[in-house]
C-alpha positions in Angstrom: 94.0 61.9 116.5 96.0 63.8 119.1 97.4 62.6 122.3 95.3 63.3 125.4 97.7 62.0 128.1 101.5 62.4 127.9 104.3 60.4 129.7 103.9 62.3 133.0 100.1 62.1 133.0 100.2 58.3 132.4 102.8 57.8 135.1 100.6 59.8 137.5 97.5 57.8 136.6 99.3 54.5 137.3 100.5 55.8 140.7 97.0 56.9 141.7 94.9 54.0 140.2 97.3 51.1 140.5 99.8 52.1 143.3 100.5 48.4 144.0 102.2 48.0 140.6 103.1 51.5 139.4 106.8 50.9 140.3 106.9 47.8 138.0 106.5 49.8 134.8 108.1 52.9 133.3 106.5 54.9 130.5 109.5 55.4 128.1 107.8 57.0 125.2 104.3 58.0 124.1 103.3 58.7 120.5 100.1 59.0 118.6 98.6 55.5 118.5 101.6 53.9 120.2 103.7 53.6 123.4 107.0 52.1 124.7 106.8 50.7 128.2 109.6 49.2 130.4 109.1 46.3 132.8 111.5 47.1 135.6 112.6 43.5 136.2 113.5 42.2 139.7 113.3 38.9 141.5 109.5 38.8 141.6 109.4 38.6 137.8 111.7 35.6 137.5 110.9 31.9 137.2 113.2 29.0 137.9 116.3 29.2 135.7 116.5 33.0 136.0 114.3 33.9 133.0 111.4 36.3 133.1 108.1 34.6 133.6 105.2 34.4 131.1 102.8 36.1 133.5 105.2 39.1 133.8 105.4 39.4 130.0 101.6 39.1 129.8 101.3 42.0 132.4 103.7 44.1 130.4 101.7 43.6 127.2 98.4 44.3 129.0 99.6 47.5 130.7 101.1 48.7 127.4 97.9 48.4 125.4 95.9 49.9 128.3 98.2 52.9 128.6 98.3 53.4 124.8 94.5 53.5 124.7 94.4 56.0 127.7 97.0 58.2 126.0 94.5 58.6 123.2 91.2 58.8 125.0 92.0 60.0 128.5 91.9 58.5 131.9 89.1 55.9 131.7 90.1 53.5 134.4 87.3 51.0 133.5 88.7 50.1 130.1 89.2 46.3 130.2 90.9 43.6 128.2 88.4 41.5 126.3 90.8 39.3 124.3 94.5 38.4 124.0 96.6 36.2 121.9 100.3 35.9 122.9 103.2 34.1 121.4 106.4 33.4 123.4 109.1 33.2 120.8 112.4 33.0 122.7 113.9 33.1 126.1 114.3 36.6 127.5 117.8 37.7 128.7 118.2 36.7 132.4 117.1 39.4 134.8 117.2 42.2 132.1 114.4 44.8 131.8 111.9 44.1 129.0 110.6 46.8 126.6 107.2 46.6 125.0 106.6 48.5 121.8 102.9 48.8 121.4 100.9 50.3 118.5 97.2 50.6 118.3 95.8 49.2 115.1 92.2 50.3 115.7 90.8 52.8 118.1 87.0 53.0 117.9 84.3 54.2 120.3 83.9 50.8 122.1 86.9 48.7 121.1 90.6 49.1 120.6 93.0 46.6 119.1 96.7 46.7 119.8 99.8 44.9 118.8 102.9 44.5 121.0 106.4 43.4 120.5 108.4 42.6 123.6 112.2 42.6 123.6 114.9 42.2 126.3 116.8 45.4 126.6 119.8 45.3 124.3 118.4 42.5 122.2 117.0 43.1 118.7 114.9 39.9 118.3 111.5 40.0 120.1 111.0 37.5 122.9 107.2 37.7 122.7 104.4 39.3 120.7 100.8 39.9 121.7 97.6 41.0 120.0 95.0 42.4 122.4 91.5 43.9 122.3 90.2 46.3 124.9 86.6 47.4 125.6 86.2 51.1 126.1 83.5 52.1 128.5 80.8 54.4 127.1 80.8 58.0 128.2 78.1 58.7 130.8 
């Protein structure tokens, strides 16, 4: 399968469809069946103790799978998460950007399954991992 949307197209899509959160994420790399997304961490992502919150890591995984799917099928804004399993493995580095390396394990006509590893920038060991399923809307 070939890419349908590149880095620039995905960034533009986020700006238009999700302007309230487009500045939180940066598309670092797009590849066939995979993507690398950065969470641009600031104070709103922190929890007490200065670490990055679980909901912020969840959002990063969710956006990463969503954009990986769109990169392959095109701008279908109504693709939605139908299932997620997330493991928080270690404390992220304090106030450091997170990187989510996502790969699509399956991309069918109605469902996509993705796997994400989230790391603090500069750290090798993952801080979280997520497995996610997305429903793809039918063509009309």
